[in-house]
C-alpha positions, -999 to 999 in steps of 0.1 A, spaced: 141 28 235 159 2 256 174 -27 237 151 -50 256 126 -32 234 140 -28 202 131 -53 174 148 -60 142 126 -61 112 128 -74 72 114 -51 53 111 -62 15 102 -36 -9 112 -11 16 126 16 -14 93 18 -28 66 46 -18 48 24 12 73 2 21 94 35 28 72 53 48 74 24 74 106 19 70 111 57 84 83 47 107 102 16 124 138 34 127 118 66 146 102 38 171 138 27 176 138 -4 158 168 -19 134 159 -21 100 172 -40 69 156 -31 34 153 -55 8 148 -39 -26 159 -46 -60 152 -15 -70 131 -23 -103 103 0 -93 112 12 -61 144 41 -55 178 40 -36 167 77 -21 132 61 -7 160 40 16 154 60 50 186 71 66 197 40 95 182 15 77 205 -11 62 197 -18 25 206 -50 7 200 -48 -36 183 -82 -39 153 -104 -45 127 -115 -23 131 -152 -40 166 -151 -25 157 -135 10 167 -168 29 205 -156 18 201 -127 44 172 -139 72 184 -152 104 174 -159 141 183 -123 144 153 -110 128 120 -105 151 99 -103 121 94 -92 83 70 -66 65 66 -74 31 56 -49 4 79 -63 -24 53 -71 -55 45 -57 -87 14 -36 -84 3 -18 -119 -36 -29 -125 -33 -28 -165 1 -43 -168 -8 -73 -145 -36 -73 -172 -14 -78 -204 15 -98 -189 1 -121 -158 29 -142 -156 55 -115 -146 29 -114 -116 24 -147 -108 63 -154 -111 69 -122 -90 41 -120 -61 32 -154 -58 65 -172 -66 84 -148 -47 60 -150 -15 66 -187 -18 100 -183 -13 100 -154 13 80 -179 35 100 -208 33 133 -185 43 112 -175 69 103 -209 83 141 -218 76 157 -192 97 127 -193 127 112 -160 117 75 -164 129 59 -129 126 47 -113 92 26 -79 81 16 -85 48 6 -56 24 -22 -63 7 -51 -45 -15 -85 -37 -17 -85 -53 -52 -88 -87 -35 -125 -80 -31 -131 -67 -72 -160 -48 -79 -182 -48 -43 -213 -57 -34 -217 -32 -12 -202 -4 6 -183 1 30 -167 -34 24 -158 -52 54 -132 -83 57 -159 -105 49 -169 -96 16 -169 -119 -10 -135 -118 -29 -138 -116 -67 -108 -101 -80 -111 -83 -115 -78 -88 -129 -41 -107 -122 -25 -80 -95 -60 -88 -73 -57 -123 -80 -25 -126 -71 -25 -108 -39 -56 -130 -30 -36 -161 -34 -9 -145 -11 -37 -144 16 -47 -179 10 -9 -189 13 -4 -170 44 -35 -185 61 -20 -221 53 12 -211 69 -3 -200 102 -23 -230 107 2 -256 95 37 -237 110 21 -213 137 28 -185 116 18 -150 132 5 -128 103 -14 -96 97 -30 -90 60 -36 -49 56 -55 -44 26 -56 -8 16 -76 14 -8 -64 43 -22 -30 54 -2 -19 90 -9 1 115 7 39 118 16 55 118 48 87 143 45 113 130 20 92 96 9 68 99 -15 51 85 -48 76 81 -74 60 58 -99 65 53 -137 41 48 -154 20 69 -126 -16 56 -122 -27 71 -91 -53 97 -93 -37 125 -66 -3 124 -81 -13 127 -118 -34 158 -106 -5 174 -90 13 170 -126 -11 187 -141 -1 217 -115 35 216 -121 29 219 -161 41 182 -164 8 171 -181 -17 192 -200 -49 180 -183 -65 155 -162 -87 126 -180 -119 124 -161 -129 87 -165 -168 90 -166 -189 118 -153 -224 95 -150 -224 77 -123 -247 69 -99 -230 93 -74 -237 129 -63 -216 146 -89 -214 121 -114 -177 106 -108 -161 78 -88 -157 77 -50 -129 66 -32 -115 60 1 -85 80 4 -55 71 36 -26 89 44 6 69 38 17 79 74 -18 66 83 -8 35 70 24 31 83 9 35 121 -13 2 112 19 -18 101 35 -11 136 5 -21 152 -1 -49 135 27 -61 147 19 -59 182 -13 -80 175 0 -107 151 -8 -139 172 11 -172 167 -10 -192 143 -35 -167 134 -38 -146 102 -58 -118 107 -69 -98 79 -78 -61 84 -88 -33 57 -73 3 61 -92 32 50 -106 65 62 -144 57 59 -150 86 39 -154 87 0 -141 116 -24 -150 118 -58 -125 128 -83 -138 161 -90 -138 166 -54 -100 157 -53 -97 179 -86 -107 211 -69 -87 201 -34 -59 202 -58 -69 239 -72 -74 252 -42 -38 240 -24 -19 244 -50 -31 275 -70 -29 262 -102 -56 258 -128 -66 222 -136 -79 218 -171 -101 186 -172 -110 164 -202 -139 137 -200 -132 101 -213 -151 73 -216 -155 50 -184 -132 25 -177 -143 -11 -175 -139 -24 -143 -146 5 -123 -170 5 -94 -188 36 -90 -180 37 -53 -149 25 -33 -153 26 5 -135 10 35 -149 1 67 -120 -1 90 -137 -13 121 -120 -44 127 -86 -26 120 -99 -1 150 -110 -27 173 -78 -51 167 -53 -32 163 -61 2 181 -57 23 146 -75 54 142 -68 75 111 -57 110 122 -48 124 87 -82 119 70 -82 158 56 -87 156 18 -68 188 16 -39 180 43 -32 146 24 -30 166 -8 -10 191 7 20 168 18 20 149 -17 23 183 -34 52 191 -9 72 157 -21 63 168 -53 79 196 -54 104 184 -40 118 159 -63 114 183 -92 138 205 -76 
């Protein structure tokens, strides 16, 4: 890539799961990358080689942001739904307060492009599926509420100050990209939890409800490969338009049930996966599947890694890698 095409980006939360994969993709595309992460949930090993690393908080982004940056990709947020219910103030202070400070720092430095890591949790329990961006937003937990509040803040920033911004609302992110994958502690996502059973780190996987109105009675979710997600972020940088806040859902458009995921892990790993039936969890919709038509139209994005076995295989390789 020529210097004329090379850009410089700040990736907040770039030591976390999605942030690290996006940072790696930016570097591979020839861009300069600075990762800002306080390592409260991220990992130093997740920062890609070639990226400048700053250990710090997004509240202090103004110390490092300057006019040399072409944009910000913002992943720095607490994201545990259960924790947000029992400790909502932690989420409002960091996710909303921290982003307020980040937006102020961007204004001050004249950095006018933002891609924000939003979430399908902004929709709550959907009235219909697949979920489109004009579906009602009714978060059922403080985590989703804080992400929705940030989306509102960004809309105001675009209208008042000409920010060019894209919010990407993910559904279930899974898989891994080489040396970058999920290292959550505690872990709450289904695929890595089932892989822990395959590794002998967990005795069985709990199936929360088997009487939903779905083909096999278990919840159906839309899984998107983390590398497809990263592709969307790079495309969003090119699609961001001054004064516009574009919101796009990201998903593969296909749903997989809990039992389908478990069976796929059995096939990929060759390990038995004992199941334990458990009661339904409150607030778990039967089906959550995204419509990604807007992302296809506005970003030119299409998921190329939508095969569940491939997603699981990548996650399995990573899980074995970090266990060594």
